[in-house]
C-alpha positions as CSV (number, residue, x, y, z in Angstrom):
1,M,-36.4,-51.0,-177.2
2,A,-32.6,-51.3,-177.4
3,E,-30.6,-49.8,-174.9
4,T,-29.0,-46.6,-176.5
5,V,-29.5,-43.0,-176.4
6,L,-32.0,-43.3,-179.5
7,G,-34.2,-46.3,-177.9
8,N,-34.3,-44.3,-174.9
9,A,-35.9,-41.4,-176.5
10,I,-37.9,-43.1,-178.7
11,D,-39.2,-45.1,-175.2
12,F,-39.6,-41.6,-173.4
13,F,-41.4,-40.4,-176.6
14,K,-44.0,-43.5,-176.2
15,E,-44.5,-43.1,-172.5
16,F,-45.0,-39.4,-173.0
17,G,-47.8,-40.3,-175.5
18,L,-46.2,-38.8,-178.4
19,F,-47.5,-41.8,-180.6
20,D,-50.9,-42.1,-179.1
21,I,-51.9,-38.6,-178.6
22,V,-49.9,-35.7,-180.2
23,L,-48.9,-37.5,-183.7
24,P,-52.7,-38.9,-184.4
25,F,-54.2,-35.7,-183.3
26,L,-51.4,-33.7,-185.6
27,L,-52.3,-36.2,-188.6
28,I,-56.3,-36.1,-188.2
29,F,-56.0,-31.8,-187.5
30,T,-53.7,-31.4,-190.8
31,I,-55.8,-33.5,-193.2
32,S,-59.0,-32.2,-192.0
33,F,-57.6,-28.6,-192.3
34,A,-56.2,-29.0,-195.8
35,L,-59.7,-30.5,-196.9
36,L,-62.0,-27.4,-195.2
37,E,-59.2,-25.0,-197.0
38,K,-59.6,-26.8,-200.6
39,S,-63.3,-27.3,-200.5
40,R,-63.8,-24.0,-198.8
41,I,-67.1,-26.1,-197.1
42,L,-67.7,-23.8,-194.3
43,G,-67.8,-20.7,-196.9
44,V,-65.3,-17.6,-197.8
45,E,-64.0,-14.0,-196.7
46,G,-63.7,-11.1,-199.2
47,S,-65.3,-10.8,-202.3
48,G,-64.8,-10.8,-205.8
49,D,-61.5,-12.6,-207.3
50,K,-60.0,-12.1,-203.5
51,T,-61.8,-14.6,-202.0
52,T,-59.7,-16.4,-199.5
53,S,-61.6,-19.3,-196.9
54,K,-62.4,-18.9,-193.3
55,K,-59.3,-20.1,-191.9
56,N,-60.1,-19.1,-188.3
57,L,-63.1,-21.7,-188.6
58,N,-61.3,-24.2,-190.4
59,A,-58.7,-24.4,-187.9
60,M,-61.1,-24.2,-185.2
61,V,-63.4,-27.5,-186.8
62,A,-60.2,-29.5,-187.9
63,F,-59.2,-28.7,-184.1
64,V,-62.2,-30.2,-182.5
65,L,-61.9,-33.3,-185.1
66,G,-58.7,-34.0,-184.0
67,L,-59.4,-33.9,-180.3
68,L,-62.5,-36.0,-180.9
69,V,-60.2,-38.7,-182.7
70,V,-57.7,-38.9,-180.1
71,T,-60.2,-39.3,-177.5
72,A,-61.6,-42.5,-179.2
73,N,-59.1,-45.2,-178.3
74,K,-60.2,-47.6,-181.2
75,V,-59.6,-45.2,-184.2
76,V,-56.1,-44.0,-182.5
77,N,-55.3,-47.8,-182.6
78,A,-56.7,-48.3,-186.1
79,I,-54.6,-45.6,-187.3
80,N,-51.3,-46.4,-185.7
81,T,-51.6,-49.6,-187.2
82,A,-52.8,-49.0,-190.5
83,L,-50.2,-45.7,-191.0
84,P,-46.9,-47.9,-191.2
85,N,-48.9,-50.5,-194.3
86,I,-49.7,-47.2,-195.9
87,V,-46.3,-45.9,-195.9
88,F,-44.8,-49.4,-196.6
89,L,-47.6,-48.9,-200.2
90,I,-46.4,-45.4,-200.7
91,I,-42.8,-46.3,-200.8
92,I,-43.6,-49.6,-203.1
93,L,-45.1,-47.1,-205.3
94,I,-42.1,-44.7,-205.4
95,S,-39.5,-47.4,-206.0
96,F,-41.7,-49.0,-208.9
97,L,-42.0,-45.2,-210.4
98,L,-38.1,-44.9,-210.1
99,L,-37.5,-48.5,-211.3
100,I,-39.5,-47.4,-214.1
101,G,-38.2,-43.9,-214.4
102,T,-34.7,-45.3,-215.3
103,F,-35.3,-46.9,-218.6
104,F,-36.7,-43.5,-220.2
105,K,-35.2,-40.4,-220.9
106,T,-37.0,-37.0,-219.3
107,G,-39.8,-36.3,-221.0
108,E,-40.2,-39.6,-222.6
109,L,-42.6,-41.3,-220.4
110,E,-46.0,-40.1,-221.3
111,F,-47.8,-42.7,-220.2
112,F,-50.5,-41.4,-218.2
113,K,-51.4,-38.5,-221.0
114,E,-51.3,-41.1,-223.5
115,Y,-53.5,-43.3,-221.7
116,S,-56.0,-41.6,-219.1
117,W,-58.3,-44.4,-218.4
118,T,-54.7,-46.0,-216.4
119,K,-54.5,-43.3,-214.0
120,I,-58.6,-43.9,-213.0
121,I,-57.8,-47.4,-212.8
122,F,-54.6,-46.7,-210.8
123,M,-56.3,-44.5,-208.2
124,I,-59.0,-47.2,-207.7
125,V,-56.5,-49.9,-207.0
126,L,-54.8,-47.6,-204.3
127,L,-58.1,-47.0,-202.9
128,I,-59.2,-50.4,-202.6
129,L,-55.5,-51.4,-200.9
130,V,-55.9,-48.3,-198.7
131,I,-59.6,-49.5,-197.5
132,L,-58.0,-53.0,-197.2
133,I,-55.3,-51.8,-194.8
134,F,-57.8,-49.8,-192.3
135,L,-60.1,-53.1,-192.6
136,N,-57.3,-55.3,-191.5
137,S,-56.1,-52.6,-188.8
138,I,-59.8,-52.6,-187.3
139,P,-60.4,-55.5,-184.8
140,T,-64.0,-57.3,-184.3
141,S,-65.0,-57.9,-180.8
142,T,-63.6,-61.4,-181.0
143,G,-60.0,-59.6,-181.9
144,E,-59.9,-60.8,-185.3
145,S,-59.8,-57.7,-187.9
146,W,-62.5,-57.0,-190.3
147,L,-60.5,-58.2,-193.4
148,S,-60.1,-61.4,-192.2
149,Y,-63.7,-62.0,-190.9
150,A,-64.8,-60.8,-194.3
151,F,-62.5,-63.3,-195.8
152,N,-63.6,-66.2,-193.8
153,Y,-66.9,-65.1,-194.3
154,T,-66.8,-65.1,-197.9
155,L,-64.9,-68.7,-198.0
156,N,-67.5,-70.3,-195.7
157,N,-70.4,-68.9,-197.6
158,F,-68.7,-68.4,-200.9
159,S,-72.2,-70.7,-202.4
160,G,-74.8,-68.3,-200.4
161,A,-77.1,-66.0,-201.5
162,I,-75.2,-62.9,-200.5
163,V,-71.9,-63.6,-201.9
164,T,-73.6,-64.8,-205.1
165,S,-75.4,-61.0,-205.3
166,L,-72.6,-59.3,-204.2
167,I,-71.0,-60.9,-207.2
168,V,-73.4,-60.6,-209.6
169,L,-73.4,-56.8,-208.7
170,V,-70.2,-56.3,-208.9
171,V,-70.4,-57.6,-212.3
172,V,-73.2,-55.7,-213.3
173,I,-71.4,-52.6,-212.5
174,I,-68.4,-53.5,-214.5
175,A,-70.8,-54.1,-217.2
176,I,-72.5,-50.5,-217.1
177,L,-69.1,-48.6,-216.8
178,I,-67.6,-50.5,-219.7
179,V,-70.8,-49.8,-221.5
180,V,-71.3,-45.8,-220.7
181,G,-67.4,-45.1,-220.8
182,T,-67.4,-46.4,-224.3
183,G,-70.2,-44.5,-225.8
184,K,-68.9,-41.7,-228.2
185,S,-70.5,-38.3,-228.0
186,T,-72.7,-37.2,-230.7
187,T,-73.6,-33.5,-229.4
188,G,-72.1,-30.8,-231.1
189,A,-70.7,-33.4,-234.2
190,K,-72.1,-32.2,-237.6
């Protein structure tokens, strides 16, 4: 780091363990607590319309999950490697949306309402990109990332049975989704 006051502070936080312990713990705790609160998988308190999730139980499970993640060094390294790339992806998406928004008036851009299927495709593409980012941040025993390992395996064995089977499987799944997705519902129409 540069020899500045802020650079020295960042170095102090790095040596203190802020980036290796505290921030990954807070991230996992927050995400798991939010998922447990939203899903209410551990139960609810109260009766009737006044039900709330069991916050104390959700907080304890999220706390334990956060501590378990922090104790696994490989998981923390994967998180620390993947998150800057995910933040960069989010910045690109926000910049793209801002650029689109400059050409339309307020309320004029109703793209996702008119074409609802594009939202699903957009989310699937983002999910695939996040998975690829995490695969790139997790190393194998040889030191290369899982993404580069899979890419090299695919290039070296492109005519092999495994790669061909995966391509056929993807084509069949896409064909099934197209056929099922374009079918019109006839129930209740008379």
